[in-house]
N, C-alpha and C positions, 0 to 999 in steps of 0.2 A: 328609245324607250317608248313603249305603247301603254297608254292609259285606257282602261276599260271601266268606266264608272258604272254604278249599279243600274241605272235605267237602260244603258246600252247593253250591259250583260244580260239583264232580264229579257230584253228584246231579242238578243241572240239566242238565248235558250228556248224562247217561245217559238223560234223558227226551226227547231230540231226536227228532223225526219226520222222514221224508223231506222234507215240505213246509218245515219250519223249517230243515232243512239246506240246502235250495236257497235259502232266503231269506238265510241267512248267506253262502252262496257268491256270490250276486248282489251283496250289499253289498261283499264283498271285491273281487270282479272290478271293480266300478264304481270303487272307490277306486284300483285299480291303473291303470285307464284314465285317470282324472283325473291321476294322478301322471305318467304318461308324456306326456300331452297338454301338460302345463305345463312340461315339461323345458326348453323353449327360451324360456320367458317370463322377464322380469326377476324376481328373487326377490320384490320388493314386490307383484307382481301375482298371485302364486300362492296358491291356496287351501291347499295342503299344504306345510308347512315341516318339514323333518327335519334339524336341526343335527347335526353330528358328535357322537357320544357322548363323554363325558368320564369320567375315573376318578380315584379316590383310593385310595392304599395307605397304611394306617395304620402306626404304629410296630410293631404286632404282626403286620404282614404280611397284614392283612385287606384284600381288594380289593373296592371297590364301584364298579359301573358305573352311569352316569346316562344315560338315553336319552330325550331329549325329542322331542315331535312335536305338531303341531297341524294340523287340517283346517278351521279357521275356525269350524265349529260346535261344536267341543270341542277341548280341549288335554289331553295326557297325558304322563306321564313314568314310565318303568319303571326301578326301582332294584333291582339284583341284587348281592348280596354273597357273595363266595366266601371262606370261612374254613376252618380245620382241621376244623370240624364239618360242612362241606358247603356247598351253595349254596341260598340262599333269596332270594326277591324279592317285590315287590309292584308292581302297576300302579295309579297314581293317575290318575283322570279328573276334569277340571275343566270348568266351563262357560266360555263365552267371556269372562265378566267375572271369572273367577278363583275362583268358588265350587267347593269340593271336592264333587263329585257321588258319588264312590264309590271304594272300594279293593277290589282283587281279587288273588288269588294269581297271581303271575307264571308259575309253573311250569306250571300247568294251562292257562292261556290261551295261553302260548307253544306248548305241544305241540299244542293244538287248532287254533290259527290257522296253524301251519306245515303241518300235514296238510291243512288246508282250502286253503291256497295251492297245494299239489300237486294237489288235486282240481279247481281252476279249469281246469287244462289237461287233466287226466285225463278229465273227462266230455266234453270237446270232441273227443276222439279216437274218434269213433263207429265208425270203420271197424276199430278194433283189437278183437280178442277180449279179454275180461276175465274169463274163467271161472276161470283158475288163477293165483293171486297168491302170490308169494314176498316175505316181509318179512324183512329183516336188522335185528336189534335186538330188545330186550326191555323197553324203557322206555315211558313215556307216549306218545312219538312213534309208536312201533310200534303201540300200542293204537289211537290215534286214526286212523292210516292205515287199519287194518282196519275200525273202526266206521264211519268216514265213507264208505269205498268201498261197504260194504254198504247204507248208507242212500241213497247217491246213485245206485247201480246196482242197484235192487231186483230180485231174482230172477236177476241175471246172473252172480253169483259162486258157483262150486260148491266151490272148495277154497282154503284159505289155509294156507300153510306158513310158520311163523315159525322163523328160523334165528338162533342166537346162539352165541358162543364158550362161555360158561358154562352150566351146567345149572340152577343154583339159581334164577336169574331166570325161566327158562322154567317151572320147577315152580310158582313164584308166579303166573305168568300163567295156568297151567292152572286154578288155583283161582279167581283173581280175574277173568279175562277169557274164556278159552276156553270154560268151561262155560256162561257167560252167553250167548255168541254161538251156541253149539249149541242152546241153549234157545230163543232168539229166532228163529233161522233153521233150522228143521228141514230136514235133508238136506244142510246145509253141513258139509263135512269140514274140521276144523281140526287141524293136526298141528304138532309141534315137532321141531326137529333141533338138537342141541347138538354142537359140536365136541368139547367135553370128554367124555372117556370113550366116544366112538363110534369103534370101530376101523375101520369102513368109511365114515367121514365123507365123504371125497372122492367116493366112488362115489354115495352118497346125495345129496350136494350137486349133483353133475353131473346126476343123474336129475331132481332137483327143478327145476333151472334149464332143462334141455332141455324140460320139460313146461310151463314157465311162460309166461303171456301178459303178466304185469305183475311188475316188480321194484321194490319200495319199499325203499330203503336208508336206515337210520336209525342209523348207527353212527359213533363218532368214530375210525374206523379209520386207521391209519398205513400199512397195506399193503392193496391191493385185496382185496375179499372173495371174488373169483373171477376166473379168467382169461377172456378173450374166447372162447377155444376152447370153453368150456363152453356157450356160447350158439349156436355154429354146428355143433355135433355133430362136432367134429374137423376135420382138415385137408380142405378141399374141400367141407365140408358146407354145406347151404343154410341161411341165416339166416331164421327166421320174424320177423315184425314184433312188437315188444314196446314197452311203455311202461316207461321206466326213470327213476326219480327219486332224487335224492341230497340229503339234508338234514342228514346227520350230521357231515360234515367241515367245519370252520369256520376252520382255520388252514392256512398254506401247506405244512406238513409232513404234512398228513392227506390220505388218498386212499381212497375207497370202491371205485372201479373203476379199471381200467387205461386207457391211452390209446386202445387199439383199441375198447374198449367206448364210451368217451366220444365218439369220433368216428364212431360207427356210425349216426348220423342222416343224413337226406337232405342231400347237399352238405356233410357234416361240420359241420352246424349244431347248435348247442346252445341249448335254451330256458333262460332265466334270469329270476329276479325282478328283479335289478339287475345290469346289465353291469359297472358300476364296482365294486360290492362284490364280485362273483364273481371278477373279474380280480385283486383284491387279496387275497382270503381263501381262495379255493378251491384246494386243493392239486392236484386233478385238472387244473384248467385251467392252473395255473402250470407243472406238470410237462410238460404237452402243448404248452406255448408257444402257447396259443390266443390269437388276435387278436380285437379287438372286433368286426370285421366278420363273425365266425363266430357271434356271439351274437344271439339273438332275444329281446328283452324281452317278457314276456307281456302287460304293460300295453299296449304299443304294438300287439301282435298282436291283442288283444281289441278295441282301438279300431278297427282296420281291419276286423275280421270282424264287429263288432257283438256285443252281449252273448250272442246265441244262435248265432253262427257256429261252424262246426266246422273242425277241422284235418285236412287231407288227408295221409295217410301212404302214401308209395309202397311198393310191394312190396320186400321185402328190406331195409327201413330201420327203424331204431328211432326212437322219440321219447325224447330224453334231456333231462331237466329238472334243473337245479341251482338250489337255493333256499337262500339264506343268511339270509333274513328281514329285515324292515324295520319300523321303528317304526309306520308307518301301519297295518300289519296288526294290531299290538297295540291301537292306539287304536280302530279301527273295530269290531273284534270285542269288545273289552272293553266299549265303550259299549252295544252290542247285548245283551250278556250281562247287564249291569246292568239295562237296561230290561226284559228278559225275566224276570229274577229278581224284580223288583218286581211285575211283572204276576202272577207265580205265587206270590207270597208267600214267597219264599226269601231268606235273608239277614236283615239287620236294619237299620232306620233309626236313625241317631244324630243327635241335635239338637246345635246349637251350633257348626256348621262352616259 
């Protein structure tokens, strides 16, 4: 059994090259294609099984979630516990015959695989400009959206603006992330904008969004981060094409964008990782009363296009992608990270399991 604690996992991920990033991207895309292709098969015939997650609430009000998944070649379960001290979790990866192969930090894997899921669609939108990226949020998710975009679109990104309500988290990112990105990518402009303590926040927000080509939203917002009018330049303004992704809202009362922005794609279509889960969990979709026939699951799309096919984006339309995450993403990426860590000598082997 291989243990990969969070510091070692973070170190491993920081060493990713564009080639390795594309390898991870291809593995995740292939698993989504398989999942979609099997959706009409009887369950006993499917390679991928994702039972509904279960939970336990203890007498002390600690909540533990259990999320099992299998893809025939391996089995996994993510266990996440929320207590008064915060949220911690671990991903267990097993062989088909039940041997425990490894344990990884759930927080880091979840942030990485969610950003990677966004990138599976992002890199296929070749007709969209990607020079100017705006990221809402200041956690691991925001960091991995920036890092993966830079790895997967080498030389194509000129500016990243990270926007957050609070200032303290952005100050931490300046030391831990922004300086590293500027060092690795000479010429890249990385800026931060905090709502807290910024008197002209709305004007600066409007300016940043007007110039943006890409918006990655990674916040558990209960109100939209911006109005649709900020994208079209005011009443009667022309809308430029943008890529917009939403991964932060995961409950019906949460909304990262308004309905006009949500429905700004061609034919008011919305790309999703799972239609069923998004219709149940995404506050944006629920508020807009979105129907299933408006959703395009990316696994099915990639299956139709082929793993190297691109997405055509009509003039004046955005690409809007809502991702709530699935267990198969955890399993596929966790297994690849375990294999890579052992290859590079990171983490530790423990006998007796």
